[in-house]
LUMGUKOL-185313 format. One record per atom (N, C-alpha, C, O): x, y, z; atom name; residue number from 1. Coordinates in nm, 4 decimals. Each point is the difference from the previous one (the first is absolute). Example, Ala and Ser with C-alpha at 12.3 -4.5 7.8 and 13.67 -1.06 7.14 Angstrom:
(nuba (1.3190,-0.5690,0.7800),"N",1)
(nuba (-0.0890,0.1190,0.0000),"CA",1)
(nuba (0.0900,0.1200,0.0000),"C",1)
(nuba (0.1036,-0.0019,0.0665),"O",1)
(nuba (-0.1386,0.1069,-0.1385),"N",2)
(nuba (0.0820,0.1190,0.0060),"CA",2)
(nuba (-0.0770,0.1090,0.0730),"C",2)
(nuba (0.0509,0.1108,0.0169),"O",2)
***
This chain:
(nuba (-2.8524,-2.6430,-2.7756),"N",1)
(nuba (0.1100,-0.0941,0.0102),"CA",1)
(nuba (0.0438,-0.0051,0.1459),"C",1)
(nuba (0.0123,0.1034,0.0655),"O",1)
(nuba (0.0107,-0.2227,-0.0159),"N",2)
(nuba (0.0359,-0.0147,0.1404),"CA",2)
(nuba (0.1452,0.0396,0.0236),"C",2)
(nuba (0.0797,0.0093,-0.0933),"O",2)
(nuba (-0.0476,0.0136,0.2196),"N",3)
(nuba (0.1375,0.0345,0.0353),"CA",3)
(nuba (0.0960,-0.1131,-0.0311),"C",3)
(nuba (0.1163,0.0247,-0.0318),"O",3)
(nuba (-0.1641,-0.1509,0.0406),"N",4)
(nuba (0.0853,-0.1133,-0.0335),"CA",4)
(nuba (0.0410,0.0040,-0.1463),"C",4)
(nuba (0.1154,-0.0270,-0.0334),"O",4)
(nuba (-0.2099,0.0609,-0.0542),"N",5)
(nuba (0.0301,0.0074,-0.1423),"CA",5)
(nuba (0.0911,0.1185,-0.0299),"C",5)
(nuba (0.0884,-0.0099,-0.0851),"O",5)
(nuba (-0.1090,0.1222,0.1545),"N",6)
(nuba (0.0860,0.1160,-0.0220),"CA",6)
(nuba (0.1428,-0.0273,0.0459),"C",6)
(nuba (0.0950,0.0493,-0.0608),"O",6)
(nuba (-0.0790,-0.1269,0.1669),"N",7)
(nuba (0.1336,-0.0228,0.0534),"CA",7)
(nuba (0.0892,-0.0789,-0.0956),"C",7)
(nuba (0.1223,0.0064,0.0123),"O",7)
(nuba (-0.1803,-0.0811,-0.1080),"N",8)
(nuba (0.0828,-0.0735,-0.0957),"CA",8)
(nuba (0.0180,0.0769,-0.1311),"C",8)
(nuba (0.0655,-0.0488,-0.0921),"O",8)
(nuba (-0.1230,0.1680,0.0837),"N",9)
(nuba (0.0107,0.0822,-0.1198),"CA",9)
(nuba (0.1297,0.0809,0.0066),"C",9)
(nuba (0.0148,0.0831,0.0896),"O",9)
(nuba (0.0810,-0.1051,-0.1834),"N",10)
(nuba (0.1296,0.0692,0.0076),"CA",10)
(nuba (-0.0115,0.1522,-0.0117),"C",10)
(nuba (0.0766,0.0724,0.0635),"O",10)
(nuba (-0.1706,-0.0235,-0.1433),"N",11)
(nuba (-0.0167,0.1449,-0.0132),"CA",11)
(nuba (-0.0467,0.0601,0.1314),"C",11)
(nuba (0.0499,0.1042,0.0424),"O",11)
(nuba (-0.1456,-0.1697,0.0219),"N",12)
(nuba (-0.0493,0.0474,0.1295),"CA",12)
(nuba (0.1119,-0.0022,0.1036),"C",12)
(nuba (0.0138,0.0934,0.0790),"O",12)
(nuba (0.0653,-0.1994,-0.0794),"N",13)
(nuba (0.1099,-0.0103,0.0963),"CA",13)
(nuba (0.1002,0.1125,-0.0176),"C",13)
(nuba (0.0470,0.0569,0.0984),"O",13)
(nuba (-0.0137,-0.0243,-0.2218),"N",14)
(nuba (0.0942,0.1091,-0.0274),"CA",14)
(nuba (-0.0596,0.1340,0.0440),"C",14)
(nuba (0.0683,0.0819,0.0615),"O",14)
(nuba (-0.1944,-0.0609,-0.0932),"N",15)
(nuba (-0.0687,0.1231,0.0390),"CA",15)
(nuba (-0.0048,0.0123,0.1522),"C",15)
(nuba (0.0219,0.1083,0.0543),"O",15)
(nuba (-0.0502,-0.2175,0.0139),"N",16)
(nuba (-0.0058,0.0010,0.1459),"CA",16)
(nuba (0.1368,0.0316,0.0598),"C",16)
(nuba (0.0100,0.0759,0.0964),"O",16)
(nuba (0.0949,-0.1339,-0.1533),"N",17)
(nuba (0.1358,0.0257,0.0472),"CA",17)
(nuba (0.0356,0.1475,-0.0145),"C",17)
(nuba (0.0548,0.0609,0.0919),"O",17)
(nuba (-0.0865,-0.0039,-0.2082),"N",18)
(nuba (0.0282,0.1421,-0.0221),"CA",18)
(nuba (-0.0813,0.0892,0.0933),"C",18)
(nuba (0.0514,0.0987,0.0526),"O",18)
(nuba (-0.1774,-0.1334,-0.0323),"N",19)
(nuba (-0.0862,0.0800,0.0875),"CA",19)
(nuba (0.0497,-0.0057,0.1446),"C",19)
(nuba (-0.0101,0.0990,0.0726),"O",19)
(nuba (0.0632,-0.2128,-0.0305),"N",20)
(nuba (0.0546,-0.0118,0.1350),"CA",20)
(nuba (0.1323,0.0750,0.0120),"C",20)
(nuba (0.0314,0.0547,0.1057),"O",20)
(nuba (0.0456,-0.0523,-0.2135),"N",21)
(nuba (0.1289,0.0687,0.0007),"CA",21)
(nuba (-0.0180,0.1518,-0.0005),"C",21)
(nuba (0.0804,0.0726,0.0586),"O",21)
(nuba (-0.1862,-0.0248,-0.1249),"N",22)
(nuba (-0.0259,0.1431,-0.0108),"CA",22)
(nuba (-0.1405,0.0324,0.0521),"C",22)
(nuba (-0.0887,0.0323,-0.0791),"O",22)
(nuba (0.0672,-0.0405,0.2110),"N",23)
(nuba (-0.1342,0.0210,0.0551),"CA",23)
(nuba (-0.0522,0.1427,-0.0205),"C",23)
(nuba (-0.1208,0.0228,0.0064),"O",23)
(nuba (0.2099,0.0724,-0.0310),"N",24)
(nuba (-0.0424,0.1387,-0.0205),"CA",24)
(nuba (-0.0529,0.0253,-0.1421),"C",24)
(nuba (-0.0595,0.1045,-0.0261),"O",24)
(nuba (0.0807,-0.1990,-0.0647),"N",25)
(nuba (-0.0439,0.0156,-0.1391),"CA",25)
(nuba (-0.1489,-0.0341,-0.0104),"C",25)
(nuba (-0.0385,-0.1169,-0.0006),"O",25)
(nuba (-0.0433,0.2205,-0.0076),"N",26)
(nuba (-0.1453,-0.0191,-0.0032),"CA",26)
(nuba (-0.0462,-0.0746,-0.1252),"C",26)
(nuba (-0.0960,-0.0768,0.0051),"O",26)
(nuba (0.1643,0.0997,-0.1174),"N",27)
(nuba (-0.0378,-0.0682,-0.1239),"CA",27)
(nuba (0.0174,-0.1520,0.0131),"C",27)
(nuba (-0.0885,-0.0769,-0.0375),"O",27)
(nuba (0.2027,0.0353,0.0907),"N",28)
(nuba (0.0235,-0.1432,0.0205),"CA",28)
(nuba (-0.1013,-0.0593,0.0971),"C",28)
(nuba (-0.0481,-0.1115,-0.0204),"O",28)
(nuba (0.0159,0.1859,0.1261),"N",29)
(nuba (-0.0977,-0.0495,0.0970),"CA",29)
(nuba (-0.1367,-0.0181,-0.0646),"C",29)
(nuba (-0.0706,-0.0971,0.0271),"O",29)
(nuba (0.0344,0.1919,-0.1129),"N",30)
(nuba (-0.1278,-0.0075,-0.0710),"CA",30)
(nuba (-0.0012,-0.1183,-0.0968),"C",30)
(nuba (-0.0987,-0.0731,-0.0080),"O",30)
(nuba (0.2079,0.0547,-0.0650),"N",31)
(nuba (0.0096,-0.1139,-0.0926),"CA",31)
(nuba (-0.0140,-0.1322,0.0744),"C",31)
(nuba (-0.0711,-0.0900,-0.0445),"O",31)
(nuba (0.1387,0.0791,0.1569),"N",32)
(nuba (-0.0064,-0.1233,0.0774),"CA",32)
(nuba (-0.1428,-0.0257,0.0484),"C",32)
(nuba (-0.0480,-0.1133,-0.0023),"O",32)
(nuba (-0.0181,0.2185,0.0455),"N",33)
(nuba (-0.1363,-0.0118,0.0503),"CA",33)
(nuba (-0.0988,-0.0434,-0.1083),"C",33)
(nuba (-0.0928,-0.0765,0.0266),"O",33)
(nuba (0.1135,0.1256,-0.1475),"N",34)
(nuba (-0.0980,-0.0223,-0.1066),"CA",34)
(nuba (0.0427,-0.1058,-0.1016),"C",34)
(nuba (-0.0749,-0.0278,-0.0937),"O",34)
(nuba (0.1925,-0.0315,0.1095),"N",35)
(nuba (0.0508,-0.0961,-0.0981),"CA",35)
(nuba (-0.0905,-0.1225,-0.0091),"C",35)
(nuba (-0.0300,-0.0644,0.1005),"O",35)
(nuba (-0.0121,0.0341,-0.2213),"N",36)
(nuba (-0.0794,-0.1197,-0.0270),"CA",36)
(nuba (0.0467,-0.0580,-0.1331),"C",36)
(nuba (-0.0250,0.0591,-0.1051),"O",36)
(nuba (0.0922,-0.1734,0.1080),"N",37)
(nuba (0.0466,-0.0594,-0.1252),"CA",37)
(nuba (-0.1155,-0.0596,-0.0797),"C",37)
(nuba (-0.1059,-0.0316,0.0543),"O",37)
(nuba (0.1286,0.0175,-0.1813),"N",38)
(nuba (-0.0992,-0.0673,-0.0837),"CA",38)
(nuba (-0.0106,-0.1452,0.0439),"C",38)
(nuba (0.1010,-0.0610,0.0351),"O",38)
(nuba (-0.2200,0.0051,-0.0364),"N",39)
(nuba (-0.0107,-0.1416,0.0378),"CA",39)
(nuba (0.0675,-0.0882,-0.1053),"C",39)
(nuba (-0.0077,0.0293,-0.1194),"O",39)
(nuba (0.0727,-0.1356,0.1623),"N",40)
(nuba (0.0656,-0.0876,-0.0967),"CA",40)
(nuba (-0.1028,-0.0732,-0.0864),"C",40)
(nuba (-0.1082,-0.0355,0.0467),"O",40)
(nuba (0.1435,0.0140,-0.1718),"N",41)
(nuba (-0.0870,-0.0751,-0.0904),"CA",41)
(nuba (0.0821,-0.1072,-0.0693),"C",41)
(nuba (0.1230,0.0011,0.0049),"O",41)
(nuba (-0.1921,-0.0929,-0.0689),"N",42)
(nuba (0.0685,-0.1059,-0.0738),"CA",42)
(nuba (0.0332,0.0423,-0.1423),"C",42)
(nuba (0.0670,-0.0736,-0.0725),"O",42)
(nuba (-0.1135,0.1925,0.0315),"N",43)
(nuba (0.0237,0.0478,-0.1358),"CA",43)
(nuba (0.1143,0.1005,-0.0020),"C",43)
(nuba (0.0187,0.0765,0.0947),"O",43)
(nuba (0.0579,-0.0777,-0.2039),"N",44)
(nuba (0.1085,0.0964,-0.0141),"CA",44)
(nuba (-0.0584,0.1350,-0.0402),"C",44)
(nuba (-0.1149,0.0085,-0.0435),"O",44)
(nuba (0.1940,0.0956,0.0581),"N",45)
(nuba (-0.0432,0.1341,-0.0400),"CA",45)
(nuba (-0.0323,0.0051,-0.1492),"C",45)
(nuba (-0.0951,0.0662,-0.0415),"O",45)
(nuba (0.1753,-0.1370,-0.0387),"N",46)
(nuba (-0.0236,-0.0025,-0.1448),"CA",46)
(nuba (-0.1341,-0.0636,-0.0342),"C",46)
(nuba (-0.0714,0.0475,-0.0882),"O",46)
(nuba (0.0377,-0.1556,0.1589),"N",47)
(nuba (-0.1287,-0.0656,-0.0237),"CA",47)
(nuba (-0.1161,0.0911,0.0366),"C",47)
(nuba (-0.1001,0.0057,-0.0714),"O",47)
(nuba (0.1133,0.0654,0.1822),"N",48)
(nuba (-0.1056,0.0923,0.0422),"CA",48)
(nuba (-0.0155,0.1149,-0.0995),"C",48)
(nuba (-0.1117,0.0398,-0.0328),"O",48)
(nuba (0.2244,0.0130,-0.0148),"N",49)
(nuba (-0.0045,0.1079,-0.0982),"CA",49)
(nuba (-0.0637,-0.0481,-0.1296),"C",49)
(nuba (-0.0828,0.0702,-0.0581),"O",49)
(nuba (0.1201,-0.1878,0.0129),"N",50)
(nuba (-0.0576,-0.0560,-0.1226),"CA",50)
(nuba (-0.1511,-0.0175,0.0142),"C",50)
(nuba (-0.0752,0.0341,-0.0913),"O",50)
(nuba (0.0308,-0.0866,0.2045),"N",51)
(nuba (-0.1427,-0.0204,0.0223),"CA",51)
(nuba (-0.0759,0.1335,0.0003),"C",51)
(nuba (-0.1101,0.0090,-0.0543),"O",51)
(nuba (0.1691,0.0940,0.1153),"N",52)
(nuba (-0.0641,0.1317,0.0051),"CA",52)
(nuba (-0.0104,0.0604,-0.1411),"C",52)
(nuba (-0.1038,0.0543,-0.0376),"O",52)
(nuba (0.2118,-0.0647,-0.0385),"N",53)
(nuba (-0.0028,0.0540,-0.1367),"CA",53)
(nuba (-0.0959,-0.0779,-0.0879),"C",53)
(nuba (-0.0711,0.0580,-0.0821),"O",53)
(nuba (0.0690,-0.1880,0.0989),"N",54)
(nuba (-0.0915,-0.0845,-0.0783),"CA",54)
(nuba (-0.1447,0.0387,0.0288),"C",54)
(nuba (-0.0820,0.0074,-0.0915),"O",54)
(nuba (0.0510,0.0173,0.2181),"N",55)
(nuba (-0.1359,0.0391,0.0375),"CA",55)
(nuba (-0.0333,0.1404,-0.0539),"C",55)
(nuba (-0.1100,0.0240,-0.0498),"O",55)
(nuba (0.2056,0.0663,0.0607),"N",56)
(nuba (-0.0241,0.1387,-0.0430),"CA",56)
(nuba (-0.0238,0.0094,-0.1499),"C",56)
(nuba (-0.0886,0.0730,-0.0446),"O",56)
(nuba (0.1665,-0.1458,-0.0326),"N",57)
(nuba (-0.0073,0.0112,-0.1447),"CA",57)
(nuba (-0.0780,-0.1146,-0.0653),"C",57)
(nuba (0.0027,-0.0154,-0.1221),"O",57)
(nuba (-0.0716,-0.0643,0.2027),"N",58)
(nuba (-0.0850,-0.1088,-0.0490),"CA",58)
(nuba (0.0733,-0.0929,-0.0969),"C",58)
(nuba (-0.0502,-0.0290,-0.1085),"O",58)
(nuba (0.1659,-0.0161,0.1468),"N",59)
(nuba (0.0793,-0.0892,-0.0859),"CA",59)
(nuba (-0.0382,-0.1446,0.0200),"C",59)
(nuba (0.0567,-0.0883,-0.0643),"O",59)
***
C-alpha cells in the first residue's frame, strides 16, 4: 500500500500520532513500521463470511 493510501487511513493516522507523541515506546514504533491495513473490497464482512462458510460446508 502506498504512503498516499496510508495517509487517508484513520487508524494509521491515529497510530502515527501516538508514535510521534511517544517516540520512546518501542511497541508503538514497531506497530507503525509494520502496520498494513486490509485492502478495501466491495463486499461486506458478512458477505465474505457467508461465502467462506458456504464453500467450507458445500452449501
